C-alpha positions, 0 to 999 in steps of 0.5 A, spaced: 253 389 335 255 389 342 248 391 346 245 385 342 250 381 345 248 383 352 242 382 350 243 375 348 247 374 355 242 377 359 237 372 356 241 367 357 242 367 364 236 368 365 233 361 362 238 359 365 235 362 372 229 360 370 231 352 367 235 352 375 229 355 380 223 349 375 229 344 377 228 345 386 221 346 385 222 340 382 226 336 386 221 339 392 215 337 390 218 329 389 221 330 396 215 331 399 211 327 395 217 321 396 216 323 404 209 322 404 209 316 400 214 313 406 209 316 412 203 313 410 206 304 405 212 304 407 212 305 415 205 303 417 207 296 415 214 295 418 211 298 424 206 292 424 211 288 421 215 290 428 210 290 433 209 283 431 215 280 432 216 283 438 210 280 441 212 274 438 219 273 441 214 275 447 210 268 447 217 264 445 219 267 452 213 266 456 213 258 454 220 257 453 220 259 461 213 256 463 217 249 458 225 250 464 220 252 470 216 245 468 223 241 467 225 243 473 219 242 478 220 234 474 226 233 475 229 238 481 235 233 482 237 233 475 237 241 473 242 242 480 246 238 478 247 241 470 247 248 473 252 245 478 256 243 472 255 249 467 256 253 473 264 248 474 265 250 466 264 257 467 268 257 472 273 254 470 274 257 463 273 265 466 280 263 469 
């Protein structure tokens, strides 16, 4: 009777070990599939979107730079006066 209980215990332990190994293998396979999916389907579009956003930001900055340059050259004295007033206000506020 004692041998039978020991045999059942060993069989149960073997079954638990097999199930644990199987679960680990399945989790590893799932992890690999997820990594492949992310690298193939998620990262490239995000990278493209980031590149497009940077490109758009550069275009907007260049456009604003050109716009300011045009405004300053059209009315240089007004631009100097605005700069003076802004500098004066910032100087007063920083004390």
